[in-house]
N, C-alpha and C positions, 0 to 999 in steps of 0.2 A: 600170742600168735594164733592160738586155736580160735579165739573169738573173732579175730580179724579174718581168718580163713572162712569161718561160718558166715560172716557178713558178706564176704566176697561171693560165696556160693549163692546166698539169697538174692543179691543184686544181679548176679548172672542169670538166675532163674527168672527174675522179673523182666530183665531185658529180653530173654528168650520168648517169654509170653507176649511181650509187646512188639516183637520183631515183625510179625505179619502185618500189623497195623502200620508200622513205619514203612515197610516195603510198598504197601498199597498207596499210601499218601505220596511217597516219593515218586513212584512210577507215574501216577496221574499228574502230579505237579510238574515233573521234569520232562517226561516223555510225551504226555498227551497235551497238557496245557502249555508246555515249554516256557515256563516262568519260574523264577526263583521263589523260594518261600518268602512270603511277606514277613517283615519284622523278625528276621532270623534269630536275633538275640533273645527275644521274648519266647519264641518257639522252643529254642534249645533249653532255656531256663524252665519253661513249663514242662518239657519232656523230662528234665531232671527231677522236678517235683513229682511227676507222675510215677517215675521209677521208684523214687524214695517212698512215696505213699503206698504204692503197691507192695513194696518189700515189707514195710512196717505192718501193713494190713494183714498180709498172709501170715507173718510171724505172730501177730496178735491172735489170729484165728487158731493157730496151732497151740499157742501157749494158754489162751484164755477161754474163748467161746466154746470150742469143741470139747475140751475137758470138762468144763463146768456143766454143759448140757448133758453129757453122758453121765457124769457123777450124780447129778440131781435125778436123772431118770432111774439110775440104779437105786438110789436111796429111797425114792418114792415107791418103787416096785417092791423093795424089801419091807417097807412100812406096811404094805398090804391094804392101804386105804384107797378104794376106788374113787371116793369123793375128792380127796386131795390130789390124786393123780390127774383126774379130769379137770379139776379147778386149775391146777398148774398148767395143763395143756392149753386151756382156753386163755388164761392170763398171759402165758408166754406168747401165743399167737397175736392177741390183741395188743399187748404192749410193744412188741417188736415192730408191728405194722404201723401203729399210730406214730412211731418215731422214725419211720422209714423216710429218708430224705427224698427219694424218688416219688413217693406218694404225695408228700407235701408239695413238691414242685408241680406235679401233674394236676393235683386238686386245685391249686391256685390258678394255673393256666386255664383249666376248664371253666373256672368261675369267671375269669376275664373274658373268655370267648363267649360264654353264655350271656354276659352283660352286653357285649357288643352286638349279639344277635337279638337283643331285646327280650330274652327269656326271663331275666331277673333285673332288678334295679342296678344302676351303675354306682350306687353308694358303696363305700368301703364296708359298711356293716353288712349289706346284702352279699357282697363278695365273700366276706369272711364266713358268714353263715352257710352259704352254699358250699364253700370249700371244706368247712368243718364237717358238714353233713356227709359229704363224700368220704372224708377220712374216717368218720365214725362207722359208716356203712361198710367200708372195706375192712377196717380193723375188726369189727364184730364178726364179719363173715370169715375172716382168717382164723380168729379164735375158735369159732364153731367148726371150721374145717380141720384144725389141728385136733380138736376134741374128737371128731368123728374118726380121724386117722388113728388116734390112740385106741379108740374102741375097736377099730379094725384089727390092730395088732393084738389086742387082748383076746378078741373073739375069733380071730383067724378068718375073717371075712375075705373073700376073693376081691382083690382090688379092682379088677376089670369090670365087675358088675356095678360097683359104685361109680366108677369114672364114666362108663357108658351111660348110666342113668342120669348122671349129672349133666352131661353134654346134651342129652335129649331135652332136659329141662331148659338148658341154655338156648337151644334152637327154638323151642316153643315160645319162650319169653321174647325172643328176638322179633317174632311176628306181632306181638302186642305192645312192646315197649316203644316209647317215643323215639323217633329216629335221631333226635338230638343227643340221646344218652347212650345209644348202642355202641358207637365208637369208643366213648370213654369207658364203658363197661368192659369191653374187650381188652382195652389197654390196661385197665385196673388189674386184670389177672397177671399181667407181666410185671408191673411196678411193685407188686407185693413180694415177689421172689427176688429180692435184691440183697444188698450187702449185709444188712442186719438180720433179716428174717431167716435166710437160708442156712447159715452156719448153725444157729441155735436149734432150729427145727429139725434139721438133718441129724444133729447130734442127739436130740431127744429121741428120735425114732430108732436110731442104731443102738443107743444105750438101753432103751426099753426092751427092744427085741432080744438083745443079748442077755437081759436079766430074767427073761421068762422062759421056762423050760418048754421045749418043743417049738420055739420060734427061732428062725434064722435071721441074723442081722442083714444078710444079703437079700433074702427073699421078702422078709416082713419089715425090715428096718427102714427101707426107703419107700417112697410113695406119698409121704406127708406133704411134700412140696406140690405135688399134683393137685391135692385138695385145696391147698392155699392159693393155687392159680384158678381153680374152677369156681369156687363159691363166690368170690368177689364179683364175677360177671353176673351171677344171678341176683345178688343183693344190690348192686349198683343199678341194674335195670329196674329192679323193684323200687329203688329210691327215685329213679326217674319217673316211673309211673305215678308215684305219690306227689312229687314236686310239680311235674308238668301236666 
């Protein structure tokens, strides 16, 4: 009974999170467009899958990703090795980003658009090479971003100085980068902060800040995601300058 009650609570929470989306779609479909939803059966079944997936995903975060991120941060901080801590930070950022479904989709879409625009060959090999280059550029930049974020926590650097400096570089590179890559670069900052990257990176920051004397998890533990959104824009524009 307790398990069923917990499952019911999780499903209720997922439905509550999705309720604004359902209301918006229903309002515009029924009130504005004045049309019934097409393929009602498939829509309802899809909505059921979304609710189930969101419920399982949130539960997985609470049970797996957040605890393991915090526990590894604690263990590495106690180990006292700066090399292994920074290596873990870079590897975590790189590996989670290279596996990010949103990045894979955007990189392949960008490759197809580039081929249609005559920027690269239309062969599948050229498409794969271009998409893989984008993914590697973004993943490397996120790994470096997490490394810098961990150094910030360790050294107590003010986050606003780093963020402002980074966006100044972004704006300067916007003037010199090829126009074909600028939009992709700006979008790359968003796709890196998705389902896989955010939970582990946030858990790493909070766990590390709570393990170091004089650091506050609230003040110092967060901010890693901001770096993960910032550096990909710089690196992708740099990638565009080299490729184009």
